[in-house]
Z-matrix of the N, CA and C atoms (Angstrom, degrees):
N
C 1 1.459
C 2 1.521 1 110.87
N 3 1.320 2 116.19 1 -45.58
C 4 1.457 3 121.32 2 178.60
C 5 1.521 4 110.17 3 -62.21
N 6 1.360 5 115.93 4 -39.43
C 7 1.454 6 120.43 5 179.58
C 8 1.516 7 111.21 6 -63.05
N 9 1.340 8 116.71 7 -41.15
C 10 1.460 9 120.98 8 179.37
C 11 1.524 10 111.08 9 -64.83
N 12 1.345 11 116.67 10 -40.17
C 13 1.456 12 119.90 11 178.81
C 14 1.527 13 111.03 12 -64.45
N 15 1.350 14 115.11 13 -40.32
C 16 1.467 15 119.23 14 179.30
C 17 1.516 16 110.69 15 -63.80
N 18 1.350 17 116.84 16 -39.75
C 19 1.453 18 120.12 17 178.35
C 20 1.532 19 111.33 18 -65.87
N 21 1.332 20 115.70 19 -37.92
C 22 1.458 21 119.15 20 178.69
C 23 1.521 22 111.16 21 -64.71
N 24 1.345 23 115.28 22 -42.24
C 25 1.461 24 119.27 23 178.12
C 26 1.519 25 110.50 24 -62.12
N 27 1.359 26 117.27 25 -41.90
C 28 1.462 27 120.50 26 178.61
C 29 1.516 28 111.01 27 -62.38
N 30 1.342 29 116.32 28 -39.27
C 31 1.465 30 120.43 29 -179.99
C 32 1.516 31 111.31 30 -63.10
N 33 1.362 32 116.15 31 -45.38
C 34 1.463 33 120.58 32 178.98
C 35 1.525 34 111.00 33 -63.12
N 36 1.332 35 115.46 34 -40.63
C 37 1.466 36 120.11 35 179.91
C 38 1.517 37 110.95 36 -64.02
N 39 1.346 38 115.27 37 -43.06
C 40 1.466 39 118.98 38 179.28
C 41 1.528 40 111.42 39 -64.16
N 42 1.349 41 114.92 40 -39.00
C 43 1.467 42 118.78 41 179.29
C 44 1.518 43 110.80 42 -64.92
N 45 1.352 44 116.10 43 -40.96
C 46 1.460 45 119.87 44 178.93
C 47 1.517 46 111.10 45 -64.48
N 48 1.355 47 115.38 46 -41.11
C 49 1.451 48 118.88 47 178.78
C 50 1.518 49 111.21 48 -64.38
N 51 1.345 50 115.81 49 -38.95
C 52 1.466 51 119.60 50 179.40
C 53 1.526 52 110.56 51 -64.73
N 54 1.345 53 116.21 52 -40.29
C 55 1.456 54 120.06 53 178.56
C 56 1.522 55 110.98 54 -63.68
N 57 1.331 56 115.13 55 -42.73
C 58 1.457 57 119.24 56 178.14
C 59 1.503 58 111.85 57 -62.70
N 60 1.335 59 116.83 58 -40.96
C 61 1.451 60 120.56 59 178.63
C 62 1.529 61 110.55 60 -64.95
N 63 1.357 62 116.06 61 -38.52
C 64 1.460 63 119.83 62 -179.81
C 65 1.529 64 110.70 63 -65.59
N 66 1.357 65 115.56 64 -44.17
C 67 1.452 66 119.35 65 179.61
C 68 1.519 67 110.64 66 -62.63
N 69 1.322 68 116.22 67 -43.19
C 70 1.458 69 120.10 68 179.85
C 71 1.518 70 110.76 69 -65.13
N 72 1.315 71 115.99 70 -40.34
C 73 1.460 72 119.07 71 -178.66
C 74 1.523 73 111.05 72 -66.25
N 75 1.336 74 117.54 73 -36.94
C 76 1.456 75 120.39 74 177.37
C 77 1.526 76 110.48 75 -65.76
N 78 1.324 77 116.36 76 -40.58
C 79 1.456 78 119.86 77 177.97
C 80 1.524 79 110.70 78 -64.33
N 81 1.326 80 114.92 79 -45.01
C 82 1.456 81 119.18 80 179.40
C 83 1.527 82 110.81 81 -63.85
N 84 1.328 83 115.22 82 -35.89
C 85 1.462 84 119.18 83 178.25
C 86 1.527 85 110.56 84 -64.36
N 87 1.341 86 116.35 85 -40.37
C 88 1.461 87 119.80 86 178.09
C 89 1.522 88 111.10 87 -65.12
N 90 1.342 89 115.56 88 -36.57
C 91 1.465 90 119.82 89 179.38
C 92 1.522 91 110.55 90 -62.55
N 93 1.342 92 116.38 91 -30.72
C 94 1.458 93 120.03 92 -179.08
C 95 1.526 94 111.85 93 -62.19
N 96 1.343 95 116.20 94 -19.87
C 97 1.468 96 119.03 95 179.56
C 98 1.508 97 113.54 96 -70.12
N 99 1.324 98 117.10 97 -17.28
C 100 1.455 99 121.14 98 175.88
C 101 1.514 100 113.93 99 70.98
N 102 1.332 101 115.46 100 -145.86
C 103 1.463 102 122.04 101 -175.09
C 104 1.527 103 111.60 102 -63.00
N 105 1.315 104 116.90 103 -33.35
C 106 1.467 105 120.36 104 -179.06
C 107 1.517 106 110.72 105 -60.64
N 108 1.329 107 117.57 106 -39.68
C 109 1.459 108 120.67 107 179.62
C 110 1.527 109 111.01 108 -68.09
N 111 1.313 110 117.71 109 -32.19
C 112 1.467 111 120.49 110 176.54
C 113 1.524 112 109.76 111 -64.96
N 114 1.336 113 115.71 112 -43.29
C 115 1.466 114 120.35 113 177.94
C 116 1.529 115 110.56 114 -61.23
N 117 1.318 116 116.49 115 -44.27
C 118 1.468 117 120.53 116 179.54
C 119 1.524 118 111.16 117 -65.19
N 120 1.319 119 117.28 118 -36.17
C 121 1.466 120 120.75 119 178.04
C 122 1.525 121 110.67 120 -64.04
N 123 1.328 122 116.44 121 -42.41
C 124 1.463 123 120.82 122 178.32
C 125 1.531 124 110.41 123 -64.04
N 126 1.324 125 116.84 124 -43.02
C 127 1.464 126 120.85 125 178.86
C 128 1.528 127 111.66 126 -63.11
N 129 1.326 128 116.57 127 -37.73
C 130 1.462 129 120.07 128 179.33
C 131 1.526 130 111.02 129 -65.48
N 132 1.327 131 116.79 130 -39.82
C 133 1.468 132 120.54 131 178.02
C 134 1.526 133 110.31 132 -64.14
N 135 1.334 134 116.69 133 -43.86
C 136 1.463 135 120.90 134 178.69
C 137 1.523 136 110.95 135 -61.86
N 138 1.330 137 116.77 136 -43.87
C 139 1.470 138 121.01 137 -179.34
C 140 1.523 139 111.26 138 -62.93
N 141 1.321 140 117.28 139 -43.55
C 142 1.461 141 120.86 140 -179.85
C 143 1.519 142 110.50 141 -65.23
N 144 1.333 143 116.61 142 -40.92
C 145 1.468 144 120.06 143 179.37
C 146 1.530 145 110.73 144 -62.52
N 147 1.337 146 116.61 145 -47.24
C 148 1.465 147 120.02 146 -179.55
C 149 1.524 148 110.36 147 -61.18
N 150 1.330 149 116.82 148 -42.16
C 151 1.459 150 119.98 149 -177.74
C 152 1.530 151 111.27 150 -60.68
N 153 1.324 152 117.20 151 -51.98
C 154 1.461 153 119.81 152 -176.85
C 155 1.530 154 111.30 153 -68.27
N 156 1.333 155 117.33 154 -35.83
C 157 1.455 156 120.24 155 178.41
C 158 1.517 157 110.90 156 -63.79
N 159 1.325 158 117.21 157 -47.56
C 160 1.457 159 120.98 158 -179.63
C 161 1.530 160 111.91 159 -70.93
N 162 1.326 161 116.29 160 -34.68
C 163 1.458 162 119.33 161 179.40
C 164 1.522 163 110.21 162 -61.48
N 165 1.338 164 116.83 163 -44.62
C 166 1.460 165 120.59 164 -179.73
C 167 1.524 166 110.89 165 -68.93
N 168 1.341 167 117.15 166 -37.60
C 169 1.461 168 120.20 167 178.87
C 170 1.530 169 111.28 168 -63.53
N 171 1.316 170 116.83 169 -46.28
C 172 1.470 171 120.30 170 -179.49
C 173 1.523 172 110.63 171 -67.29
N 174 1.322 173 115.82 172 -38.40
C 175 1.463 174 119.20 173 178.19
C 176 1.526 175 111.36 174 -62.00
N 177 1.333 176 116.22 175 -42.99
C 178 1.461 177 120.60 176 178.64
C 179 1.519 178 110.89 177 -66.34
N 180 1.331 179 116.92 178 -41.18
C 181 1.457 180 120.94 179 -179.23
C 182 1.524 181 112.47 180 -67.69
N 183 1.320 182 117.22 181 -24.07
C 184 1.467 183 121.26 182 -176.74
C 185 1.526 184 112.47 183 -82.62
N 186 1.330 185 117.34 184 -11.28
C 187 1.462 186 120.18 185 -179.04
C 188 1.531 187 109.77 186 -78.00
N 189 1.323 188 115.41 187 118.74
C 190 1.460 189 121.72 188 -179.37
C 191 1.526 190 108.61 189 -126.25
N 192 1.313 191 115.74 190 129.21
C 193 1.465 192 120.68 191 177.77
C 194 1.528 193 109.38 192 -61.74
N 195 1.348 194 117.35 193 125.54
C 196 1.472 195 119.43 194 -176.47
C 197 1.525 196 113.84 195 -56.02
N 198 1.337 197 117.50 196 -33.76
C 199 1.461 198 119.96 197 -177.51
C 200 1.517 199 114.09 198 -94.84
N 201 1.321 200 117.40 199 8.13
C 202 1.464 201 120.75 200 -175.09
C 203 1.524 202 111.81 201 -64.08
N 204 1.322 203 116.86 202 -51.88
C 205 1.459 204 120.40 203 -177.40
C 206 1.528 205 111.13 204 -64.55
N 207 1.325 206 117.39 205 -35.83
C 208 1.463 207 120.41 206 179.20
C 209 1.522 208 110.52 207 -65.60
N 210 1.333 209 116.68 208 -39.58
C 211 1.468 210 119.98 209 177.61
C 212 1.530 211 111.18 210 -64.32
N 213 1.328 212 115.79 211 -43.26
C 214 1.472 213 119.95 212 178.50
C 215 1.525 214 110.12 213 -60.60
N 216 1.318 215 116.19 214 -42.47
C 217 1.465 216 120.86 215 -179.82
C 218 1.530 217 110.94 216 -61.48
N 219 1.317 218 117.14 217 -46.75
C 220 1.469 219 120.84 218 -178.44
C 221 1.524 220 111.31 219 -64.51
N 222 1.337 221 116.10 220 -42.95
C 223 1.465 222 119.19 221 -179.58
C 224 1.526 223 111.68 222 -63.19
N 225 1.333 224 116.21 223 -41.77
C 226 1.471 225 119.80 224 -178.70
C 227 1.522 226 110.42 225 -67.25
N 228 1.311 227 117.11 226 -43.07
C 229 1.459 228 120.12 227 -179.71
C 230 1.527 229 111.63 228 -65.88
N 231 1.320 230 116.78 229 -28.49
C 232 1.461 231 121.03 230 178.35
C 233 1.521 232 112.44 231 -87.89
N 234 1.331 233 116.26 232 -1.75
C 235 1.454 234 120.09 233 179.81
C 236 1.518 235 114.17 234 77.46
N 237 1.317 236 117.80 235 14.97
C 238 1.466 237 122.14 236 -178.38
C 239 1.540 238 109.17 237 -93.32
N 240 1.313 239 115.30 238 75.90
C 241 1.461 240 120.35 239 -176.69
C 242 1.523 241 111.25 240 -66.21
N 243 1.327 242 116.74 241 -41.47
C 244 1.466 243 119.87 242 -179.91
C 245 1.527 244 111.28 243 -63.39
N 246 1.321 245 117.00 244 -37.81
C 247 1.467 246 120.19 245 177.53
C 248 1.520 247 110.85 246 -65.52
N 249 1.344 248 115.25 247 -37.65
C 250 1.465 249 119.13 248 177.04
C 251 1.526 250 110.68 249 -65.19
N 252 1.328 251 116.95 250 -39.83
C 253 1.463 252 120.45 251 177.33
C 254 1.532 253 111.23 252 -64.34
N 255 1.320 254 115.93 253 -41.93
C 256 1.475 255 119.80 254 178.43
C 257 1.528 256 110.92 255 -62.58
N 258 1.349 257 115.92 256 -38.92
C 259 1.468 258 119.69 257 178.69
C 260 1.534 259 110.53 258 -63.73
N 261 1.329 260 117.25 259 -37.53
C 262 1.472 261 120.78 260 178.24
C 263 1.524 262 111.18 261 -68.94
N 264 1.336 263 115.99 262 -40.74
C 265 1.457 264 119.90 263 -177.36
C 266 1.522 265 112.81 264 -70.85
N 267 1.310 266 116.93 265 -20.37
C 268 1.462 267 120.43 266 177.88
C 269 1.526 268 112.12 267 -76.45
N 270 1.330 269 116.66 268 -16.30
C 271 1.454 270 121.76 269 178.59
C 272 1.536 271 109.07 270 -95.34
N 273 1.333 272 115.70 271 158.76
C 274 1.463 273 119.77 272 -176.22
C 275 1.533 274 113.73 273 -115.87
N 276 1.319 275 118.18 274 -4.44
C 277 1.457 276 120.73 275 -175.09
C 278 1.517 277 113.19 276 -83.78
N 279 1.316 278 117.42 277 170.55
C 280 1.467 279 121.61 278 178.66
C 281 1.523 280 113.16 279 -63.77
N 282 1.326 281 117.93 280 -32.27
C 283 1.463 282 120.31 281 179.72
C 284 1.523 283 110.47 282 -62.02
N 285 1.325 284 117.39 283 -43.15
C 286 1.455 285 120.78 284 -179.73
C 287 1.525 286 111.27 285 -63.00
N 288 1.330 287 116.43 286 -40.71
C 289 1.468 288 119.45 287 179.89
C 290 1.528 289 110.99 288 -69.12
N 291 1.324 290 116.66 289 -33.34
C 292 1.462 291 119.50 290 177.65
C 293 1.525 292 110.87 291 -68.14
N 294 1.332 293 116.16 292 -46.94
C 295 1.460 294 119.34 293 -178.28
C 296 1.524 295 111.99 294 -70.07
N 297 1.338 296 116.35 295 -29.15
C 298 1.465 297 119.16 296 177.13
C 299 1.526 298 110.30 297 -59.19
N 300 1.329 299 116.16 298 -44.57
C 301 1.463 300 119.58 299 178.35
C 302 1.527 301 110.73 300 -64.99
N 303 1.330 302 115.65 301 -36.11
C 304 1.457 303 118.78 302 178.78
C 305 1.516 304 112.06 303 -67.18
N 306 1.337 305 116.75 304 -42.93
C 307 1.461 306 120.70 305 179.39
C 308 1.523 307 110.77 306 -64.17
N 309 1.335 308 117.12 307 -37.81
C 310 1.460 309 121.04 308 -179.77
C 311 1.528 310 112.11 309 -63.45
N 312 1.319 311 116.70 310 -21.30
C 313 1.464 312 120.53 311 -177.43
C 314 1.524 313 113.03 312 -106.97
N 315 1.314 314 116.14 313 15.85
C 316 1.471 315 119.62 314 176.17
C 317 1.530 316 109.47 315 -61.41
N 318 1.305 317 116.24 316 131.98
C 319 1.461 318 122.09 317 -175.58
C 320 1.509 319 111.44 318 112.03
N 321 1.322 320 116.06 319 -20.61
C 322 1.455 321 120.70 320 175.98
C 323 1.528 322 109.42 321 -88.26
N 324 1.343 323 117.73 322 169.96
C 325 1.479 324 119.49 323 177.64
C 326 1.527 325 111.16 324 -57.31
N 327 1.323 326 116.31 325 145.32
C 328 1.457 327 121.09 326 -177.71
C 329 1.526 328 112.39 327 -61.57
N 330 1.328 329 115.70 328 -31.75
C 331 1.468 330 118.55 329 178.99
C 332 1.524 331 111.13 330 -64.65
N 333 1.347 332 116.73 331 -37.14
C 334 1.463 333 120.62 332 177.85
C 335 1.526 334 110.73 333 -67.51
N 336 1.316 335 116.35 334 -40.54
C 337 1.468 336 120.60 335 178.99
C 338 1.524 337 110.21 336 -63.73
N 339 1.317 338 115.42 337 -44.46
C 340 1.464 339 119.97 338 -179.40
C 341 1.530 340 111.31 339 -63.55
N 342 1.338 341 116.33 340 -41.03
C 343 1.469 342 120.33 341 178.80
C 344 1.521 343 111.06 342 -63.90
N 345 1.316 344 116.42 343 -41.19
C 346 1.470 345 120.53 344 179.13
C 347 1.521 346 111.04 345 -62.72
N 348 1.320 347 116.55 346 -44.31
C 349 1.465 348 120.30 347 179.52
C 350 1.518 349 110.68 348 -63.16
N 351 1.333 350 117.00 349 -41.73
C 352 1.467 351 120.68 350 179.70
C 353 1.533 352 111.19 351 -63.74
N 354 1.324 353 117.13 352 -39.22
C 355 1.469 354 120.29 353 179.14
C 356 1.523 355 111.21 354 -64.43
N 357 1.314 356 116.66 355 -42.53
C 358 1.474 357 120.18 356 177.50
C 359 1.522 358 109.80 357 -64.61
N 360 1.336 359 115.99 358 -40.22
C 361 1.458 360 119.94 359 179.03
C 362 1.524 361 111.94 360 -61.72
N 363 1.322 362 116.80 361 -40.38
C 364 1.466 363 120.39 362 178.15
C 365 1.524 364 111.03 363 -63.15
N 366 1.338 365 116.68 364 -39.14
C 367 1.457 366 120.39 365 178.11
C 368 1.527 367 111.24 366 -65.35
N 369 1.319 368 116.66 367 -40.09
C 370 1.464 369 120.75 368 -179.78
C 371 1.530 370 110.99 369 -66.33
N 372 1.317 371 116.78 370 -43.22
C 373 1.461 372 120.41 371 179.60
C 374 1.526 373 110.49 372 -67.85
N 375 1.331 374 116.15 373 -35.24
C 376 1.460 375 119.66 374 178.00
C 377 1.529 376 110.73 375 -61.90
N 378 1.318 377 117.26 376 -37.49
C 379 1.466 378 120.39 377 177.42
C 380 1.527 379 110.79 378 -63.42
N 381 1.328 380 115.89 379 -40.42
C 382 1.469 381 119.80 380 -178.88
C 383 1.521 382 111.23 381 -70.18
N 384 1.318 383 116.94 382 -31.92
C 385 1.465 384 120.43 383 -177.44
C 386 1.526 385 113.25 384 -84.55
N 387 1.318 386 116.97 385 -8.41
C 388 1.460 387 120.42 386 -179.69
C 389 1.533 388 110.33 387 -62.61
N 390 1.305 389 116.47 388 125.72
C 391 1.461 390 121.80 389 -179.09
C 392 1.519 391 113.29 390 99.78
N 393 1.326 392 117.58 391 -17.46
C 394 1.466 393 119.83 392 -179.50
C 395 1.526 394 111.70 393 -67.76
N 396 1.327 395 116.75 394 -29.54
C 397 1.469 396 119.34 395 177.86
C 398 1.527 397 110.68 396 -62.75
N 399 1.325 398 116.07 397 -38.54
C 400 1.468 399 119.86 398 177.79
C 401 1.524 400 110.75 399 -66.68
N 402 1.350 401 116.11 400 -39.21
C 403 1.457 402 119.75 401 178.13
C 404 1.522 403 111.15 402 -63.89
N 405 1.330 404 116.75 403 -40.43
C 406 1.465 405 120.84 404 177.22
C 407 1.517 406 111.13 405 -66.02
N 408 1.338 407 116.26 406 -37.20
C 409 1.468 408 120.40 407 177.97
C 410 1.522 409 111.10 408 -64.08
N 411 1.319 410 116.25 409 -40.36
C 412 1.469 411 120.23 410 178.43
C 413 1.521 412 110.66 411 -64.87
N 414 1.335 413 116.58 412 -40.31
C 415 1.466 414 119.32 413 -179.13
C 416 1.523 415 112.15 414 -62.81
N 417 1.339 416 116.69 415 -33.04
C 418 1.458 417 119.81 416 178.79
C 419 1.518 418 113.70 417 -92.19
N 420 1.335 419 116.43 418 -29.74
C 421 1.453 420 120.20 419 -175.82
C 422 1.512 421 114.71 420 -84.14
N 423 1.339 422 117.61 421 -31.17
C 424 1.466 423 120.39 422 -177.61
C 425 1.532 424 112.57 423 -59.40
N 426 1.348 425 119.54 424 -47.36
C 427 1.470 426 118.10 425 176.70
C 428 1.525 427 112.94 426 -60.73
N 429 1.328 428 117.33 427 -35.26
C 430 1.468 429 120.19 428 179.06
C 431 1.526 430 110.59 429 -66.64
N 432 1.334 431 116.18 430 -39.50
C 433 1.464 432 119.50 431 176.36
C 434 1.523 433 109.88 432 -64.82
N 435 1.339 434 116.28 433 -38.86
C 436 1.456 435 119.95 434 177.12
C 437 1.522 436 111.97 435 -61.81
N 438 1.326 437 115.92 436 -42.07
C 439 1.471 438 119.47 437 178.09
C 440 1.524 439 111.40 438 -67.65
N 441 1.329 440 116.39 439 -31.94
C 442 1.463 441 119.64 440 173.96
C 443 1.522 442 110.23 441 -61.14
N 444 1.335 443 115.69 442 -42.71
C 445 1.457 444 119.68 443 175.61
C 446 1.517 445 112.14 444 -62.33
N 447 1.336 446 116.08 445 -34.18
C 448 1.464 447 119.93 446 177.08
C 449 1.527 448 111.16 447 -62.84
N 450 1.316 449 115.67 448 -45.20
C 451 1.469 450 119.83 449 178.90
C 452 1.524 451 110.59 450 -63.31
N 453 1.334 452 116.29 451 -43.15
C 454 1.467 453 119.87 452 178.92
C 455 1.523 454 110.60 453 -61.20
N 456 1.327 455 116.39 454 -42.88
C 457 1.461 456 120.44 455 179.61
C 458 1.519 457 112.48 456 -63.01
N 459 1.324 458 116.92 457 -42.64
C 460 1.452 459 119.89 458 179.45
C 461 1.525 460 111.54 459 -67.02
N 462 1.332 461 116.97 460 -36.15
C 463 1.465 462 119.99 461 176.13
C 464 1.530 463 109.76 462 -62.52
N 465 1.340 464 116.23 463 -42.39
C 466 1.463 465 120.02 464 178.08
C 467 1.525 466 110.93 465 -61.93
N 468 1.339 467 115.85 466 -42.11
C 469 1.460 468 119.77 467 -178.82
C 470 1.529 469 111.02 468 -63.98
N 471 1.327 470 117.56 469 -45.47
C 472 1.466 471 120.32 470 179.76
C 473 1.533 472 111.64 471 -68.40
N 474 1.316 473 115.38 472 -34.10
C 475 1.469 474 119.05 473 177.77
C 476 1.519 475 110.15 474 -64.26
N 477 1.330 476 116.92 475 -45.29
C 478 1.468 477 120.75 476 178.18
C 479 1.527 478 111.12 477 -64.80
N 480 1.328 479 116.47 478 -35.54
C 481 1.457 480 120.71 479 179.01
C 482 1.532 481 110.36 480 -66.19
N 483 1.337 482 115.53 481 -40.69
C 484 1.463 483 119.17 482 -179.90
C 485 1.522 484 110.98 483 -66.83
N 486 1.307 485 117.45 484 -38.19
C 487 1.461 486 120.58 485 -179.49
C 488 1.525 487 112.24 486 -73.92
N 489 1.343 488 116.15 487 -23.06
C 490 1.463 489 119.05 488 -178.22
C 491 1.517 490 111.91 489 -73.46
N 492 1.315 491 118.27 490 -23.54
C 493 1.464 492 120.89 491 -179.27
C 494 1.520 493 110.60 492 66.82
N 495 1.337 494 115.38 493 -129.44
C 496 1.462 495 119.89 494 179.30
C 497 1.528 496 112.85 495 -84.06
N 498 1.327 497 116.96 496 -10.66
C 499 1.464 498 121.13 497 -178.76
C 500 1.532 499 109.89 498 -97.76
N 501 1.308 500 115.11 499 62.27
C 502 1.469 501 120.02 500 -178.70
C 503 1.518 502 109.16 501 -75.78
N 504 1.343 503 115.07 502 125.17
C 505 1.464 504 121.71 503 178.66
C 506 1.530 505 107.75 504 -122.23
N 507 1.330 506 115.25 505 132.77
C 508 1.468 507 119.13 506 -176.91
C 509 1.512 508 111.92 507 -60.06
N 510 1.325 509 117.65 508 -28.80
C 511 1.461 510 120.33 509 179.73
C 512 1.525 511 111.65 510 -66.71
N 513 1.323 512 117.23 511 -27.20
C 514 1.459 513 120.53 512 178.32
C 515 1.526 514 111.26 513 -73.27
N 516 1.330 515 115.74 514 -21.65
C 517 1.458 516 120.17 515 -178.83
C 518 1.528 517 112.55 516 -96.75
N 519 1.335 518 116.24 517 -18.11
C 520 1.460 519 119.99 518 -171.93
C 521 1.528 520 112.41 519 -62.19
N 522 1.349 521 117.76 520 -36.90
C 523 1.459 522 119.75 521 -178.33
C 524 1.512 523 112.24 522 -59.66
N 525 1.321 524 117.03 523 -48.37
C 526 1.461 525 120.46 524 179.90
C 527 1.520 526 112.12 525 -66.62
N 528 1.337 527 116.20 526 -37.73
C 529 1.465 528 119.40 527 179.66
C 530 1.519 529 110.52 528 -67.81
N 531 1.333 530 117.22 529 -41.12
C 532 1.462 531 120.89 530 175.94
C 533 1.533 532 110.35 531 -57.08
N 534 1.326 533 115.96 532 -47.84
C 535 1.470 534 120.34 533 -179.74
C 536 1.520 535 110.77 534 -59.23
N 537 1.332 536 115.91 535 -43.87
C 538 1.463 537 120.19 536 -177.98
C 539 1.521 538 112.18 537 -62.68
N 540 1.328 539 117.34 538 -47.20
C 541 1.462 540 121.03 539 -175.64
C 542 1.518 541 112.63 540 -75.00
N 543 1.328 542 116.32 541 -43.70
C 544 1.471 543 120.14 542 -176.17
C 545 1.520 544 111.21 543 -65.48
N 546 1.314 545 117.78 544 -43.60
C 547 1.459 546 119.73 545 -179.03
C 548 1.530 547 111.53 546 -66.50
N 549 1.327 548 116.64 547 -34.02
C 550 1.468 549 119.15 548 176.63
C 551 1.519 550 110.77 549 -62.50
N 552 1.319 551 116.08 550 -49.21
C 553 1.470 552 120.46 551 179.82
C 554 1.523 553 110.60 552 -63.04
N 555 1.344 554 116.31 553 -45.04
C 556 1.461 555 120.02 554 -179.62
C 557 1.515 556 112.35 555 -60.81
N 558 1.320 557 117.04 556 -44.36
C 559 1.453 558 120.39 557 179.53
C 560 1.519 559 112.61 558 -63.91
N 561 1.325 560 116.66 559 -40.30
C 562 1.466 561 119.93 560 179.02
C 563 1.529 562 111.55 561 -66.89
N 564 1.330 563 117.01 562 -40.72
C 565 1.463 564 119.97 563 179.99
C 566 1.524 565 110.82 564 -62.72
N 567 1.333 566 116.06 565 -49.11
C 568 1.465 567 119.81 566 179.70
C 569 1.534 568 110.68 567 -61.96
N 570 1.323 569 117.23 568 -42.54
C 571 1.452 570 120.94 569 -179.63
C 572 1.525 571 112.33 570 -63.91
N 573 1.319 572 116.98 571 -43.04
C 574 1.473 573 120.70 572 -179.76
C 575 1.520 574 111.12 573 -65.03
N 576 1.335 575 116.53 574 -45.51
C 577 1.467 576 120.49 575 179.57
C 578 1.525 577 110.48 576 -61.31
N 579 1.332 578 117.33 577 -45.30
C 580 1.469 579 120.98 578 179.82
C 581 1.526 580 111.17 579 -65.27
N 582 1.321 581 117.00 580 -35.86
C 583 1.466 582 121.16 581 -179.70
C 584 1.522 583 111.08 582 -64.53
N 585 1.335 584 116.70 583 -47.57
C 586 1.458 585 120.35 584 178.59
C 587 1.524 586 111.01 585 -66.06
N 588 1.331 587 117.10 586 -40.22
C 589 1.462 588 120.74 587 179.04
C 590 1.526 589 110.65 588 -60.96
N 591 1.328 590 116.69 589 -43.87
C 592 1.467 591 121.16 590 179.74
C 593 1.523 592 111.26 591 -60.91
N 594 1.319 593 116.65 592 -46.67
C 595 1.463 594 119.65 593 -177.49
C 596 1.521 595 112.67 594 -69.01
N 597 1.326 596 117.60 595 -31.76
C 598 1.461 597 120.37 596 176.38
C 599 1.523 598 110.21 597 -64.26
N 600 1.330 599 116.70 598 -45.88
C 601 1.465 600 120.14 599 -179.32
C 602 1.524 601 110.69 600 -66.49
N 603 1.326 602 117.13 601 -42.91
C 604 1.466 603 120.37 602 -179.92
C 605 1.528 604 110.51 603 -61.44
N 606 1.316 605 117.35 604 -41.10
C 607 1.465 606 120.86 605 179.41
C 608 1.533 607 110.92 606 -63.64
N 609 1.319 608 116.96 607 -40.83
C 610 1.467 609 120.11 608 179.74
C 611 1.533 610 110.93 609 -68.67
N 612 1.323 611 117.37 610 -36.78
C 613 1.463 612 120.00 611 177.01
C 614 1.522 613 110.41 612 -66.90
N 615 1.327 614 117.48 613 -40.21
C 616 1.465 615 120.76 614 177.32
C 617 1.527 616 111.18 615 -61.01
N 618 1.309 617 116.67 616 -40.86
C 619 1.473 618 120.17 617 177.02
C 620 1.522 619 111.44 618 -63.62
N 621 1.340 620 115.62 619 -39.64
C 622 1.462 621 119.53 620 178.06
C 623 1.524 622 110.97 621 -65.40
N 624 1.329 623 116.85 622 -41.54
C 625 1.466 624 120.61 623 179.01
C 626 1.527 625 110.34 624 -60.67
N 627 1.324 626 116.79 625 -42.89
C 628 1.466 627 120.32 626 178.55
C 629 1.532 628 110.80 627 -62.31
N 630 1.323 629 116.62 628 -39.78
C 631 1.464 630 120.47 629 178.96
C 632 1.525 631 110.90 630 -66.71
N 633 1.322 632 117.38 631 -41.86
C 634 1.465 633 120.87 632 179.30
C 635 1.530 634 110.80 633 -64.94
N 636 1.330 635 116.60 634 -38.51
C 637 1.464 636 119.28 635 178.28
C 638 1.531 637 110.81 636 -64.74
N 639 1.330 638 115.93 637 -38.80
C 640 1.466 639 119.76 638 178.42
C 641 1.514 640 111.14 639 -64.17
N 642 1.332 641 116.05 640 -44.22
C 643 1.464 642 120.35 641 -179.53
C 644 1.530 643 111.20 642 -68.02
N 645 1.312 644 117.08 643 -35.40
C 646 1.466 645 120.82 644 178.24
C 647 1.529 646 110.61 645 -65.13
N 648 1.313 647 116.00 646 -43.11
C 649 1.468 648 120.29 647 176.89
C 650 1.523 649 110.83 648 -61.65
N 651 1.329 650 115.65 649 -40.01
C 652 1.461 651 120.31 650 177.54
C 653 1.525 652 110.78 651 -62.47
N 654 1.324 653 116.72 652 -40.46
C 655 1.467 654 120.55 653 179.42
C 656 1.533 655 110.99 654 -65.24
N 657 1.335 656 115.86 655 -42.24
C 658 1.472 657 118.87 656 178.80
C 659 1.523 658 110.61 657 -65.16
N 660 1.316 659 117.68 658 -34.75
C 661 1.466 660 120.70 659 175.96
C 662 1.523 661 110.77 660 -64.68
N 663 1.332 662 116.52 661 -35.93
C 664 1.470 663 120.38 662 177.76
C 665 1.511 664 110.37 663 -62.46
N 666 1.337 665 116.22 664 -41.82
C 667 1.462 666 119.48 665 179.62
C 668 1.517 667 111.82 666 -67.42
N 669 1.333 668 117.27 667 -26.43
C 670 1.471 669 120.67 668 179.20
C 671 1.515 670 112.57 669 -83.33
N 672 1.334 671 116.46 670 -16.43
C 673 1.468 672 119.45 671 -178.91
C 674 1.523 673 110.21 672 -75.01
N 675 1.314 674 117.29 673 142.75
C 676 1.475 675 119.78 674 176.94
C 677 1.516 676 110.28 675 -71.59
N 678 1.291 677 117.27 676 145.33
C 679 1.468 678 121.49 677 179.74
C 680 1.522 679 108.92 678 -71.09
N 681 1.339 680 115.35 679 147.09
C 682 1.467 681 120.09 680 179.94
C 683 1.535 682 110.58 681 -72.31
């Protein structure tokens, strides 16, 4: 029994050592990528930051009080413009800021009100889209940087091969080959992650735009309705 326990402990220890060696080897393999891997690491951090920042911004902007539009409708029909403005100012989303401008212009032609709301909406969406161009650039540029590292690695490998003459040793070529392969994988990983992150944010912004357009149409219908 004691012998079996000792063997089990040895097995666990060997497994832990193997895991540690694997983790270290992966880290060392990444180091072989050189400066290119540092650039890709920085780009990955930037991409992740932009994704989470925009995700939270769009999520916050998409929250609309269920009774907000009904309150605006009642206030307008009752002629309580100031109350409608106060209701808009109590909200923090883009819809409230859009309707606030619309309420402030009640009495003017409907086309002017609609244009004002659309202009505010464009400004709000522009704020949400700020930084997405950089995320898209990372999604397309990271693989290219990785391929640049591949070319650099292959040049290093051939250079070492040429200097070796007839005494070619695989260890002299391994550094360049490591750089070539690791940077390719690193660039593709960063590019794929940034690509999916970009499309997720764009899809959520498109959904928000559709919701804002629906609410804007509803507001214009309220202004066209006769007061009770």
